[in-house]
N, C-alpha and C positions, 0 to 999 in steps of 0.2 A: 508602514512596514507590515508585510504579510506575515501573519502568524498561523501556525498549523498546530492542531491539537488532536492527537490520536486517542482512541478509546476502544474498548471491546476485548482486550486481551484477557487471558486467564489461564487456569489450569484445567486441561481436559484429558480424557483418555484417548488412546489411539482409535481412529475411526470416527471420532466425534467431529462436530463442526463449531466454528466461531465466525462471527462477522465483525470485522474491524471497521472503524469509522475514522475518517480524517476530515475534521471540520476546519474551514479556513475563515479567517477574519478579513474578508476582502469584499468590495462592493460587487465586483463582477468576476466570478471564478472562471467563467468560460474562456477567458484569455489564457488560462494556465493549464499546461499538462501536469498531471499528478502521477507520481511514481511511488510505489511501495517497495521498500527495501528491508532487508533483515540482516542482523548481525548477531552471531552466536559468539560466546566467549572464546577468544583465541583464534577467531576466524575473520576473514575479510568481509566487508559489507557486500551483500549479494542482492542484485536486482531481482525482484519477484514479479512485478506486473506494473504496467503503466497505462494511462488512458489520456487521449488528447483532450484539449479544451472543449471541443464540440462533441466528444464522446464517440466519434466515428472511427477512431483508430485505437486499438489496444495491442499490447504485447505481453507475453508471459514467458517466464523462464521454463525451460524444458521440465524441470523438476516439479512444477506445479500445474502444468497443462492438464486440463481435464478434471482438476480438483478445485482450483481457485477460479473465482470470477470477479472481475473488477467492474464497477459501475459508478455512475455519478449522478447527483441530483443538484444541478447548478442553482436551482431555486432555493435550496437549503445550504448552498455552499459546502457540500459534503461529498466525499468520495468514499465508497465502500469496497471492502475486500471480503467476499464470501469465501470462507475456507472450509472445504468438506474433506472427508476421509483423511483427517490429519494424522501425521506420522511423527514418531519421536524426532526424526531429523528435521522437522519443521520448527522445533524449539529454537527460539531466538527473540531478540528485541526487534519489533517491527516499527519502522519509521516511515513517514510519508514525506515526500519532497515536492516542491512546486517549481516550475520554470515556465516562462512564456512559451506557449505552443498550442495553437488553435486546432491545427489539423493533424499533427503527428506527435509521437512521443518516442523516447528511446530509453532503454534500461541501462543507462550509464550514469553513475551517481555524480560524476563531475559536472554533468549538465544541469543539475538542479541547484537552485540558488537559495531557496528557503527550505528549512527543515523543522519538523516537530521534534519532540523529546522522545517519542517512542512509547510503545505499549508491549509488555512482555507476554509472550505466548509460550506456554510450557505444555508439551504433550508427553504424558507419562502414565503408565499403569500403576 
């Protein structure tokens, strides 16, 4: 059973940065596309970014383009989400999901089979 553990969340001020990590307990992560999603209280889950298993394909939500960068280190079984220029509207619980996908990824949560518990990001002055 593939397990995912997110870390790196916290409380920051607007304009600051955070780097989230999604570590997977699997022998070969490069068969899996990884997606980052977020959910704020009272709102639907929103796709933030995803990366294919081989790292060659990425997607970003319009709201984070130019501010967030997704990357992966398959040797460490870890996917990262670098978040810069954070805004209050980025406040949410951030979760990562995994689904088989070597060359492509999509930002549709129904596609993802395995999920972590999430890490809270709060952006407030």
